[in-house]
C-alpha positions in Angstrom: 6.1 8.8 -12.1 4.9 12.2 -11.6 3.9 13.1 -8.1 3.4 16.5 -9.2 0.4 15.5 -11.4 -1.4 14.3 -8.2 -5.3 15.9 -8.6 -8.4 16.5 -6.1 -11.6 17.8 -8.3 -15.3 17.9 -7.6 -17.4 16.2 -11.0 -19.9 18.4 -11.9 -23.5 17.4 -12.4 -22.5 13.9 -10.6 -22.4 14.7 -7.1 -19.9 13.2 -6.5 -15.7 13.6 -5.9 -12.4 12.4 -8.2 -9.1 12.1 -6.9 -7.2 11.7 -10.0 -4.0 10.6 -10.7 -2.0 11.0 -14.2 1.0 9.5 -14.7 1.7 9.9 -18.8 -1.3 8.6 -20.4 -2.3 6.4 -17.3 -4.7 7.3 -15.6 -6.6 5.6 -11.9 -9.2 7.7 -11.0 -11.0 7.4 -7.3 -14.8 8.5 -6.7 -15.9 8.8 -3.3 -19.7 10.5 -3.1 -20.0 14.7 -3.0 -21.3 14.8 0.9 -18.1 12.5 1.8 -15.6 14.8 0.2 -14.6 17.6 3.1 -14.6 14.2 5.6 -12.4 11.3 4.1 -8.7 11.8 3.6 -7.5 11.3 0.0 -5.6 8.5 -1.1 -1.7 9.8 -1.8 1.2 8.0 -4.3 2.7 6.3 -1.6 5.7 8.5 -1.7 3.7 10.7 0.5 3.1 8.7 2.9 6.6 7.6 4.5 6.3 6.8 7.8 8.4 8.5 10.8 10.8 6.2 11.4 12.1 5.4 7.6 12.7 9.3 7.5 14.5 9.3 11.2 16.4 6.5 10.6 20.2 7.1 9.1 21.8 6.3 5.7 24.6 4.5 7.0 24.7 2.6 10.7 27.8 0.6 12.5 28.1 -2.6 11.8 30.0 -4.3 15.1 30.6 -7.8 12.8 32.8 -6.1 9.8 33.8 -2.9 12.0 33.3 -0.4 10.3 30.0 1.5 9.0 27.2 0.2 6.2 24.8 1.1 4.5 20.9 1.0 6.2 17.6 -0.2 4.0 17.1 3.6 3.8 20.0 3.2 1.7 18.5 0.0 -0.5 16.5 1.5 -3.9 14.2 -1.9 -4.2 14.0 -1.3 0.2 11.9 2.5 -1.1 10.3 1.5 -4.6 8.4 -0.9 -3.0 7.7 1.5 -0.4 7.2 4.2 -2.3 5.2 2.2 -5.2 1.9 2.6 -5.7 -1.0 4.5 -3.3 -2.3 4.4 -0.4 -5.7 4.7 0.6 -6.8 6.0 4.6 -7.7 5.3 7.7 -11.5 7.1 7.6 -11.1 8.3 10.8 -9.5 8.3 14.5 -9.8 4.5 15.5 -9.5 4.1 19.7 -8.6 0.8 20.7 -8.9 0.2 24.5 -9.0 -3.4 26.2 -9.6 -5.0 22.7 -12.6 -2.7 22.6 -12.5 -0.5 18.9 -14.1 2.5 18.6 -14.7 5.9 16.9 -16.5 8.7 15.8 -17.0 9.4 12.1 -20.7 11.3 11.0 -21.8 10.2 7.7 -24.4 12.3 6.6 -27.8 11.4 5.1 -28.0 10.7 1.2 -24.6 9.2 0.4 -24.4 6.0 -1.6 -22.6 3.6 0.4 -23.2 0.1 2.6 -20.5 1.4 5.4 -21.0 3.8 7.8 -17.3 2.9 9.7 -14.7 3.0 9.5 -14.2 -0.8 10.3 -15.7 -3.9 10.3 -15.8 -7.9 10.9 -15.3 -11.2 9.7 -15.7 -14.0 12.4 -13.1 -15.9 11.9 -14.2 -19.5 10.5 -14.0 -17.1 6.9 -10.4 -18.3 7.6 -10.0 -21.1 9.5 -6.9 -22.9 7.5 -4.8 -19.8 6.7 -2.9 -18.8 9.0 -4.6 -15.7 9.6 -6.7 -17.7 11.6 -6.7 -17.0 15.4 -9.5 -19.3 17.5 -11.9 -16.3 19.3 -10.3 -13.6 17.1 -12.5 -11.8 14.2 -11.1 -10.4 11.2 -10.9 -6.7 10.9 -12.3 -5.1 7.3 -10.9 -1.8 7.0 -14.6 0.4 5.1 -13.2 1.9 1.7 -15.0 4.6 0.6 -13.8 5.1 -2.7 -14.0 3.6 -5.8 -11.6 3.1 -7.2 -11.7 2.1 -11.5 -7.9 1.4 -13.1 -7.7 1.4 -17.4 -7.9 -1.1 -19.8 -6.0 -4.1 -19.0 -4.9 -3.5 -15.3 -5.6 -5.3 -12.5 -5.1 -3.5 -9.0 -3.0 -5.5 -6.0 -4.1 -4.1 -3.1 -1.5 -5.8 -0.4 -0.6 -4.9 3.9 1.3 -1.1 3.2 5.0 -2.8 2.0 7.8 -3.4 4.7 4.8 -1.3 7.8 5.7 -4.4 10.6 5.0 -1.5 12.9 1.6 -1.5 12.0 -0.7 -3.6 14.6 -2.4 -5.8 12.1 -1.6 -7.3 8.7 -4.1 -6.6 5.9 -4.6 -9.3 3.4 -3.7 -9.3 -0.5 -6.2 -9.4 -2.8 -6.2 -8.9 -6.9 -8.8 -7.7 -8.1 -9.9 -6.4 -12.3 -10.5 -3.1 -11.1 -11.0 -2.0 -14.8 -14.4 -4.2 -14.9 -14.8 -3.7 -11.1 -15.2 -0.4 -10.6 -18.1 0.3 -9.4 -18.4 -1.0 -6.0 -15.9 -0.7 -3.1 -13.8 -3.3 -2.4 -12.8 -3.2 1.0 -9.7 -5.1 3.2 -9.6 -7.7 5.5 -7.1 -7.7 8.0 -5.6 -9.8 11.0 -5.6 -7.7 14.0 -2.2 -9.4 15.7 -1.3 -7.1 18.4 -3.6 -8.0 21.1 -2.0 -5.7 23.6 -1.9 -2.5 21.5 -3.9 0.2 23.2 -4.5 3.6 21.9 -5.4 5.7 18.7 -4.8 4.9 14.5 -4.5 7.9 13.6 -7.1 9.4 10.8 -5.1 8.7 7.4 -3.3 6.0 9.1 -2.5 3.5 5.6 -4.8 0.5 5.5 -2.9 -0.8 2.0 -1.6 -0.7 -0.3 -3.2 0.3 -4.1 -0.4 -1.2 -6.7 -1.3 -1.2 -10.6 -0.6 -4.4 -12.7 -0.4 -5.2 -16.0 -2.2 -8.2 -17.0 -0.2 -10.4 -19.3 0.2 -14.0 -19.5 3.6 -15.4 -17.9 5.2 -18.3 -18.3 8.8 -18.7 -17.8 12.0 -21.1 -18.7 14.9 -22.5 -16.6 18.3 -22.6 -18.3 21.9 -22.2 -17.4 24.2 -19.1 -17.4 26.8 -19.3 -20.0 30.9 -19.4 -19.6 30.1 -15.5 -20.7 27.3 -14.7 -18.3 28.3 -16.6 -15.7 31.2 -13.9 -15.7 29.0 -11.3 -16.1 27.3 -12.3 -12.4 31.2 -11.9 -11.2 32.2 -9.0 -11.7 28.6 -7.1 -11.2 28.5 -9.0 -8.0 32.1 -7.7 -7.7 31.5 -4.6 -8.6 28.3 -4.3 -6.2 31.1 -4.8 -2.9 33.7 -2.4 -4.1 31.0 0.2 -4.6 27.9 1.5 -3.8 25.3 3.3 -5.4 26.1 0.2 -8.7 22.6 -0.5 -9.0 20.7 2.9 -8.4 23.2 4.3 -10.9 23.3 1.7 -13.9 19.6 -0.5 -13.4 17.5 1.6 -11.6 14.4 2.5 -14.4 13.8 6.3 -14.0 10.5 5.9 -13.4 10.5 7.7 -9.9 
């Protein structure tokens, strides 16, 4: 993904802002009304939103079980690629949490075409009763999104919790939206606020959802057994991964990031 081609543009004559991500001929377009362009933090490529704990962690650490150095997840391509794929939708403003109460200071100017006037809303817990997200006497938080998102034909967008971000005090509920068709309205993000003891400020720009483009295709599955040759290949590759470092990165990682 060519993250250097992340563009911020003001559309002419439409009174709205557009953030356009270009990768070859495939574009995702994030739009907001012009009055909010100077207020909102824009969506960003996920690679630009890696948390500080990931940046600070070492690539190797001492493994007390093996009594030797082992690589950390900072050297694990699948872990990194999942965290850096797609785009992050940021929290619109600082959100203060104290004694279980939420407060914010967000001055939306008159005129914008949006039903949301605050960074968050709420769903009654009854809407998720029977799911693991249900907690009696606790609302489901809904992070308001002020961007319409247009995907190219044939693509849907998977909106999910920012990948591997267990440090956040909430868990965003996953949804899949056909954003090539549903592109003229905002998609908001319900979440379970799981840290009831959280006190402090969730800063403006905190990622509240990860947006992952998914091409719609029909899939079937086939169950099979490994041939002798395939089994031999599995054994050889497994052995190489144990003996060497970077086998997956050098031989199998797609050159797209």
